[in-house]
C-alpha positions as CSV (number, residue, x, y, z in Angstrom):
1,M,0.1,-0.1,0.2
2,K,2.6,2.2,0.6
3,K,4.9,1.7,-2.5
4,L,1.4,2.5,-4.3
5,S,0.9,5.5,-2.6
6,C,4.5,6.7,-3.3
7,L,4.0,5.5,-6.7
8,L,0.7,7.8,-7.2
9,L,2.9,10.7,-5.7
10,L,5.6,10.4,-8.2
11,I,2.8,10.6,-11.1
12,I,1.1,13.4,-9.4
13,T,4.4,15.2,-9.2
14,S,5.7,14.3,-12.7
15,L,2.3,15.7,-14.0
16,S,2.6,18.9,-12.2
17,V,6.3,19.5,-13.1
18,S,5.7,19.1,-16.8
19,S,2.8,21.2,-16.7
20,C,4.3,24.0,-15.1
21,F,7.5,23.3,-18.4
22,K,4.2,23.8,-20.9
23,D,3.1,26.8,-19.4
24,L,6.6,28.5,-19.2
25,D,7.6,27.3,-22.6
26,D,5.2,25.9,-24.7
27,E,2.4,28.3,-23.7
28,K,3.9,31.5,-23.4
29,I,1.7,34.7,-23.5
30,Q,2.3,36.5,-26.7
31,A,2.2,40.2,-26.0
32,S,-0.5,42.1,-27.9
33,D,0.0,44.7,-30.7
34,L,-1.3,47.6,-28.2
35,E,1.3,46.3,-25.6
36,I,4.0,46.2,-28.1
37,Q,2.9,49.7,-29.5
38,D,3.1,51.3,-26.0
39,F,6.6,50.4,-25.7
40,I,7.6,51.7,-29.2
41,Y,5.6,55.1,-28.2
42,K,7.5,55.2,-24.8
43,V,10.8,55.0,-26.4
44,M,10.3,57.4,-28.9
45,R,8.8,59.6,-26.8
46,K,12.4,59.4,-24.5
47,H,14.9,59.0,-26.4
48,Y,14.1,60.0,-30.2
49,L,16.5,62.4,-31.8
50,Y,14.1,64.3,-33.5
51,K,11.4,64.3,-30.7
52,A,10.6,68.0,-30.9
53,E,10.0,67.7,-34.8
54,K,7.0,65.0,-34.2
55,P,4.0,67.0,-31.8
56,V,2.6,63.3,-30.7
57,L,5.9,62.9,-29.0
58,A,5.3,65.7,-26.6
59,D,5.4,64.8,-23.1
60,D,2.0,66.6,-22.6
61,R,0.5,65.2,-25.5
62,F,-2.2,63.0,-23.9
63,S,-3.9,63.5,-21.1
64,D,-4.0,60.2,-19.7
65,N,-3.5,56.3,-20.8
66,A,-6.4,56.0,-22.1
67,E,-6.3,58.7,-24.8
68,R,-2.7,57.5,-25.5
69,N,-4.1,53.9,-26.3
70,A,-6.8,55.4,-28.4
71,Y,-4.2,56.8,-30.6
72,L,-2.1,53.6,-30.7
73,N,-5.1,51.3,-31.8
74,T,-5.2,53.9,-34.6
75,F,-2.1,51.6,-36.1
76,M,-3.3,48.2,-37.3
77,T,0.5,46.7,-36.4
78,P,3.7,48.3,-34.7
79,K,5.5,48.6,-37.6
80,D,2.7,51.2,-38.9
81,L,2.9,53.0,-35.6
82,F,7.0,53.6,-35.6
83,N,6.5,54.9,-39.4
84,G,4.2,57.2,-38.5
85,L,6.2,58.1,-35.4
86,L,9.5,58.9,-37.9
87,Y,10.4,62.6,-38.7
88,S,10.5,62.9,-42.6
89,Q,14.1,63.0,-42.6
90,D,15.1,60.5,-41.2
91,R,16.5,57.5,-43.3
92,F,18.0,55.5,-40.6
93,S,16.0,54.6,-37.5
94,F,14.4,50.9,-37.5
95,L,12.1,48.6,-35.8
96,V,13.0,44.8,-35.9
97,D,10.5,41.9,-34.8
98,N,13.3,39.6,-34.0
99,Y,16.0,41.5,-31.7
100,R,18.3,38.2,-31.5
101,Q,19.2,38.0,-35.5
102,L,19.4,41.8,-34.9
103,E,22.3,41.0,-31.8
104,Q,23.9,38.5,-34.4
105,Q,24.5,41.0,-36.9
106,F,25.9,43.6,-34.8
107,N,28.8,40.7,-33.9
108,G,29.2,40.4,-37.6
109,I,26.8,37.2,-38.1
110,T,24.8,36.9,-41.1
111,K,23.5,34.4,-43.5
112,N,26.1,35.1,-45.9
113,N,27.4,33.0,-49.5
114,G,30.5,35.3,-49.0
115,M,29.9,37.6,-52.1
116,E,29.9,40.9,-51.3
117,F,28.6,42.9,-53.9
118,G,27.0,46.2,-55.6
119,L,24.4,47.0,-58.2
120,V,24.2,49.8,-60.5
121,Q,22.1,50.7,-63.2
122,I,23.3,51.8,-66.9
123,Q,21.9,55.5,-67.4
124,S,21.7,55.4,-70.9
125,S,20.4,51.8,-71.3
126,G,18.6,51.2,-67.9
127,E,20.3,47.9,-67.8
128,V,21.3,46.5,-64.2
129,F,24.1,44.3,-63.0
130,G,26.2,43.1,-60.0
131,Y,29.7,43.4,-59.6
132,V,31.9,41.6,-57.2
133,R,33.7,43.6,-54.7
134,Y,35.5,40.8,-52.2
135,I,34.7,37.4,-51.5
136,L,34.8,36.5,-47.8
137,P,37.1,33.3,-46.8
138,N,36.0,29.6,-46.4
139,T,32.0,30.5,-48.0
140,S,30.3,29.3,-51.2
141,A,31.9,32.1,-53.4
142,E,35.6,31.2,-52.6
143,A,34.8,27.5,-53.2
144,N,33.2,28.3,-56.5
145,M,35.9,30.6,-57.4
146,V,33.9,33.5,-57.9
147,E,36.7,36.3,-57.9
148,R,36.7,40.6,-57.4
149,G,35.6,42.2,-60.4
150,M,33.4,39.8,-61.8
151,I,29.9,41.0,-63.6
152,F,26.7,39.3,-63.2
153,N,23.3,40.5,-64.9
154,R,21.3,37.4,-64.4
155,V,19.7,35.4,-61.0
156,D,18.1,31.8,-61.4
157,D,18.3,33.0,-65.3
158,Q,16.3,35.8,-64.4
159,I,17.7,39.5,-65.8
160,L,18.0,41.6,-63.4
161,T,16.4,45.0,-63.2
162,A,15.5,48.4,-60.9
163,T,12.4,46.3,-59.5
164,N,13.5,42.8,-58.7
165,F,16.7,42.5,-57.9
166,K,16.1,42.6,-54.1
167,S,13.9,39.4,-54.4
168,L,16.0,37.7,-56.4
169,L,19.3,38.1,-54.5
170,S,17.4,37.7,-50.8
171,P,16.7,33.4,-51.1
172,D,19.8,31.5,-49.3
173,N,20.3,29.7,-52.6
174,Y,20.3,31.4,-55.8
175,S,22.8,31.1,-59.1
176,I,24.6,34.0,-60.9
177,G,24.7,34.5,-64.6
178,L,28.0,36.3,-65.4
179,A,28.6,38.9,-68.2
180,T,31.3,41.2,-69.3
181,F,30.9,45.2,-69.0
182,E,33.1,47.0,-71.8
183,D,33.1,50.3,-73.6
184,G,29.3,50.8,-71.7
185,T,28.3,47.3,-73.2
186,L,26.9,44.8,-71.0
187,T,27.2,41.2,-72.8
188,P,25.7,38.1,-71.3
189,L,27.8,35.1,-70.8
190,E,26.8,31.7,-70.9
191,T,28.5,30.6,-67.3
192,S,26.5,30.3,-64.1
193,I,27.7,30.0,-60.7
194,N,25.7,28.7,-57.9
195,L,26.0,30.4,-54.2
196,Q,24.7,29.0,-51.0
197,K,24.1,31.0,-47.9
198,Q,25.1,29.9,-44.3
199,Q,25.9,31.7,-41.1
200,Y,29.0,33.3,-41.1
201,T,31.1,35.7,-38.9
202,E,32.7,38.1,-40.6
203,N,36.1,39.6,-39.7
204,P,36.0,43.4,-40.2
205,V,40.0,43.6,-40.6
206,F,39.9,42.2,-44.2
207,I,43.6,43.5,-45.1
208,A,46.1,44.9,-43.2
209,N,49.6,45.0,-45.1
210,T,52.9,47.0,-45.0
211,L,53.3,48.1,-48.9
212,T,57.5,49.3,-50.1
213,V,56.4,51.5,-53.1
214,E,59.8,53.5,-53.6
215,Q,61.6,52.4,-50.9
216,Q,58.7,53.9,-48.6
217,K,57.0,51.9,-46.0
218,I,53.3,52.3,-46.4
219,G,50.6,50.8,-44.4
220,Y,47.3,49.6,-45.6
221,L,44.5,48.9,-43.9
222,M,41.0,47.5,-45.7
223,Y,38.5,48.1,-42.7
224,N,35.0,46.8,-43.4
225,G,32.8,47.2,-40.1
226,F,33.1,49.0,-36.8
227,R,32.5,46.2,-34.5
228,D,33.9,46.0,-31.0
229,N,33.8,42.0,-30.9
230,F,36.9,42.4,-33.7
231,D,39.1,45.4,-31.6
232,A,41.8,42.9,-30.9
233,E,42.1,42.1,-34.4
234,L,42.2,45.6,-35.6
235,N,44.8,46.6,-32.4
236,N,47.3,44.3,-33.7
237,A,47.1,45.4,-37.3
238,F,48.4,48.3,-35.9
239,A,50.9,46.4,-33.5
240,D,52.1,45.3,-36.9
241,F,52.4,48.4,-38.6
242,N,54.4,50.0,-35.6
243,A,56.6,46.9,-35.8
244,D,57.3,47.6,-39.7
245,G,57.9,51.3,-39.2
246,I,55.4,52.6,-41.3
247,Q,56.1,56.4,-42.5
248,D,52.0,56.7,-44.0
249,L,48.5,55.0,-43.4
250,V,46.0,54.1,-46.1
251,I,42.6,53.0,-44.6
252,D,40.2,51.8,-46.7
253,V,36.7,51.8,-45.6
254,R,35.3,52.3,-49.5
255,Y,32.6,49.4,-48.6
256,N,32.4,49.9,-44.9
257,G,28.7,50.9,-43.5
258,G,29.7,51.9,-40.1
259,G,29.0,50.5,-36.7
260,S,30.2,50.9,-33.2
261,I,31.1,54.6,-32.0
262,E,33.6,53.2,-29.4
263,T,35.3,51.3,-32.3
264,C,35.8,54.6,-34.2
265,N,37.0,56.1,-31.3
266,D,39.6,53.4,-30.8
267,L,40.7,53.4,-34.6
268,A,41.2,56.9,-34.5
269,S,43.3,56.4,-31.0
270,M,45.5,54.1,-32.9
271,V,46.2,56.8,-35.7
272,T,47.1,59.2,-33.8
273,G,47.8,58.3,-29.8
274,Q,48.9,62.0,-29.4
275,F,45.6,63.3,-28.3
276,N,44.5,61.1,-25.7
277,G,41.8,62.7,-23.2
278,E,41.1,65.4,-25.9
279,L,37.6,66.0,-27.5
280,F,36.8,63.3,-30.1
281,S,33.4,64.2,-30.7
282,T,30.3,65.6,-29.0
283,Q,27.0,64.0,-28.6
284,V,23.9,65.6,-29.2
285,F,20.5,64.4,-27.7
286,N,17.2,65.4,-27.6
287,E,15.9,67.7,-25.1
288,N,15.2,65.2,-22.4
289,F,18.9,64.8,-22.1
290,S,22.1,66.7,-21.4
291,D,25.2,66.5,-24.5
292,E,27.9,64.1,-23.5
293,E,31.7,64.8,-24.8
294,V,33.6,61.6,-25.9
295,L,37.3,61.9,-25.0
296,F,40.3,60.4,-27.4
297,N,41.2,57.1,-25.4
298,N,44.2,55.0,-25.3
299,K,42.5,51.2,-24.7
300,I,40.3,49.0,-26.6
301,S,37.1,47.5,-25.2
302,T,39.0,44.6,-24.0
303,G,41.0,46.7,-21.7
304,A,44.2,46.2,-23.7
305,N,46.6,49.3,-24.4
306,I,45.8,50.7,-28.0
307,N,48.8,50.4,-30.2
308,N,48.8,53.8,-31.8
309,L,51.0,55.3,-34.7
310,N,51.1,59.3,-33.4
311,L,50.8,60.2,-37.4
312,N,50.1,63.7,-38.2
313,K,48.6,62.5,-41.5
314,V,46.1,59.8,-43.0
315,Y,44.8,58.9,-46.0
316,I,40.9,57.3,-46.1
317,L,39.5,55.9,-49.2
318,T,35.9,56.2,-49.4
319,T,32.9,55.5,-52.3
320,G,28.8,56.2,-51.8
321,S,29.2,53.1,-49.1
322,S,31.1,54.3,-46.9
323,A,28.9,55.9,-44.3
324,S,27.9,56.3,-40.3
325,A,31.3,55.5,-38.2
326,S,33.4,55.7,-41.3
327,E,32.4,59.2,-42.1
328,L,32.9,60.0,-38.0
329,L,36.4,58.9,-38.3
330,I,37.1,61.6,-41.0
331,S,35.3,64.0,-39.2
332,T,36.5,63.5,-35.7
333,L,40.1,63.2,-36.8
334,T,39.8,66.3,-39.3
335,P,40.4,68.8,-36.5
336,Y,43.7,67.3,-35.3
337,I,45.8,65.9,-38.4
338,D,45.5,66.1,-42.2
339,V,42.8,64.1,-43.5
340,V,43.4,63.3,-47.0
341,Q,40.1,61.6,-48.7
342,V,40.3,59.7,-51.7
343,G,37.4,58.2,-53.7
344,T,33.8,59.6,-53.7
345,T,31.4,61.5,-51.7
346,T,30.1,59.5,-48.5
347,V,26.8,58.8,-47.6
348,G,25.9,61.4,-45.1
349,K,25.0,59.8,-41.8
350,F,25.9,61.6,-38.4
351,Q,23.7,60.0,-36.2
352,G,23.9,57.5,-33.8
353,S,21.2,54.8,-32.3
354,R,21.0,52.2,-29.5
355,T,18.6,49.2,-29.4
356,F,15.7,49.5,-27.1
357,Y,14.1,46.3,-25.7
358,D,10.7,46.3,-23.9
359,S,12.2,46.0,-20.2
360,N,12.0,48.7,-17.4
361,N,15.2,50.4,-18.4
362,F,14.7,49.5,-22.2
363,S,17.8,47.4,-21.8
364,R,18.2,43.8,-22.7
365,N,19.5,42.8,-19.0
366,G,16.6,45.1,-17.4
367,T,14.2,43.7,-15.0
368,N,10.8,42.5,-16.3
369,L,12.0,42.0,-19.9
370,N,8.9,41.4,-22.0
371,L,8.9,37.8,-22.7
372,G,5.7,37.7,-25.4
373,H,7.7,39.7,-27.9
374,T,11.0,39.8,-29.9
375,Y,10.5,43.2,-31.4
376,A,13.2,46.1,-30.4
377,V,13.2,49.7,-31.6
378,Q,16.5,51.2,-33.3
379,P,16.2,55.0,-33.5
380,L,18.4,57.5,-34.2
381,I,19.0,59.1,-30.6
382,L,22.0,61.7,-30.7
383,K,24.2,63.7,-33.8
384,S,28.1,63.5,-33.6
385,V,29.7,67.1,-33.6
386,N,33.2,67.0,-34.2
387,A,35.7,69.4,-32.3
388,N,35.6,72.4,-34.5
389,G,31.5,72.2,-34.5
390,F,31.1,70.0,-37.7
391,T,28.0,67.8,-38.5
392,D,24.7,67.6,-40.5
393,Y,26.8,66.4,-43.2
394,V,23.6,65.2,-44.7
395,N,24.9,65.2,-48.3
396,G,27.4,63.2,-47.3
397,L,31.7,63.8,-47.4
398,T,33.4,65.1,-50.4
399,P,36.8,63.8,-50.9
400,N,39.8,65.6,-51.4
401,I,40.8,63.5,-54.4
402,E,37.9,62.5,-56.4
403,V,38.6,59.3,-58.2
404,S,35.7,56.4,-58.5
405,E,36.0,52.7,-59.2
406,D,36.0,51.2,-62.7
407,F,33.6,48.4,-63.0
408,S,34.9,46.8,-66.3
409,N,38.2,46.9,-64.2
410,L,38.0,46.8,-60.3
411,G,41.7,45.8,-59.9
412,E,42.8,44.0,-56.7
413,L,42.5,45.2,-53.4
414,G,45.5,46.2,-51.8
415,N,47.7,46.5,-54.9
416,P,49.2,49.7,-55.0
417,D,47.8,49.7,-58.9
418,E,44.2,49.3,-58.0
419,T,42.4,52.8,-58.9
420,L,41.8,54.5,-55.7
421,L,44.7,53.1,-53.7
422,K,47.1,54.4,-56.5
423,A,45.6,57.6,-56.4
424,A,46.7,58.0,-52.7
425,L,49.9,56.4,-53.2
426,D,50.6,58.9,-56.2
427,D,49.9,61.9,-53.6
428,I,52.1,60.2,-50.8
429,L,55.0,60.2,-52.9
430,G,54.8,63.4,-54.6
431,N,53.7,62.1,-58.3
432,G,50.6,64.5,-58.5
433,R,47.4,63.8,-58.0
434,P,45.0,62.3,-60.7
435,S,42.5,64.6,-63.0
436,R,38.8,64.0,-61.9
437,R,37.4,61.1,-62.9
438,N,34.1,60.3,-61.8
439,Q,32.2,57.5,-63.7
440,S,28.9,57.5,-60.9
441,L,27.4,59.9,-63.3
442,N,26.8,57.2,-65.9
443,F,25.6,55.1,-63.6
444,K,22.5,54.6,-60.6
445,T,23.8,52.9,-57.6
446,L,20.7,50.7,-56.7
447,G,22.4,48.9,-53.6
448,E,25.0,46.3,-52.3
449,S,25.1,42.9,-50.2
450,K,24.8,44.5,-46.7
451,M,21.3,46.3,-47.9
452,Y,19.9,43.1,-46.7
453,N,21.4,43.4,-43.1
454,A,19.2,45.4,-40.2
455,T,22.6,47.0,-39.2
456,Y,23.0,48.5,-43.0
457,Q,24.7,52.0,-42.9
458,R,24.1,52.0,-38.8
459,M,26.6,53.5,-36.2
460,Y,25.5,52.9,-32.6
461,V,26.2,53.4,-29.2
462,G,26.9,50.4,-26.9
463,N,24.0,48.7,-25.0
464,E,23.5,48.0,-21.4
């Protein structure tokens, strides 16, 4: 009888525990749209940089919660509300419905086939083609021998157009049909290459070499994303430059859409070093917050000492894909050293953002994190002003030496004869500056491979 009682107790206990686990894991209470929209509204009302431009975000806009809820209920979805709260000139704030994917992308983790490309439209004919910018190691593109400079005009046998390229290039698997582009003429080839995306972590320190040109040692860094989880790799590159005794430095951010403000500060401090403790930038927020000064520093995010070069001049290569923290690097160094910008005009993003979660203090680690949804808000919350008071470069930063990439002959990245690098080297060596060459007038830029990432052309501050 005693054994039977124990058995019954064990069964009842097991069912109870099983029921509890089911309640917690399998039957989470899904947050309502109103609940999510209330979170979005509160974030924007408190932190949005352009709060003053949106009367609906005024602190006294609603007399009570009922009136605010009535307003929120006029929007069908959280996305509709978010879009309705944006200032008309805001190109960069965004909302995500899965913050876990966003967090991965901030760390450089994406679904990627390894082919980083740009997309342009020929103005005279309206034809669209992609051109391969660079190939990531250990990817499908590398395995299938895709190379920088390849041209493609078809995806899964469909001709690329200005209206279908986003949908054709978004799947995990697709084939590209190669073409040639010579003397302004796009000619399809029979060759096609199959590519497959996989989860991939990209090291943004793509090339870090010391070039010896005419007996002069020149450092070349191709840096493709300001990501603090690779600060050590970036710092190691500068240790190598120091060891090699470089006399000049070329930083290539032509395809760099931005990232961490802290890492940008670190990179600027690596280039210099003699301005430690001086003003890097002033961060200007909305009326709810005071401005904050950010200073040049001498340690990276890991706590390691920065390997600095103490340079008084730096060359920075840019294109229309250089945005955010790439532009901040130019802006913040300009008051202190000679910055020679080579290439084409940048995007024009001087604002920073932060990720906000539905918790008591809007942080990931805050108490009462709402587990009923995975929405997060990434609004612009600040604008950066350099030590000379320069900001608001909405039309981008214009190069000192204007020269554009030649899609029909991109050249090898890091090779002294590659167009943009050669223009910088010629100026360093006193060989004269090239006559103005800008083929972008003949093309309309449509997009690039990183446009599918939520972090595309973003500059952000660290999250708590």
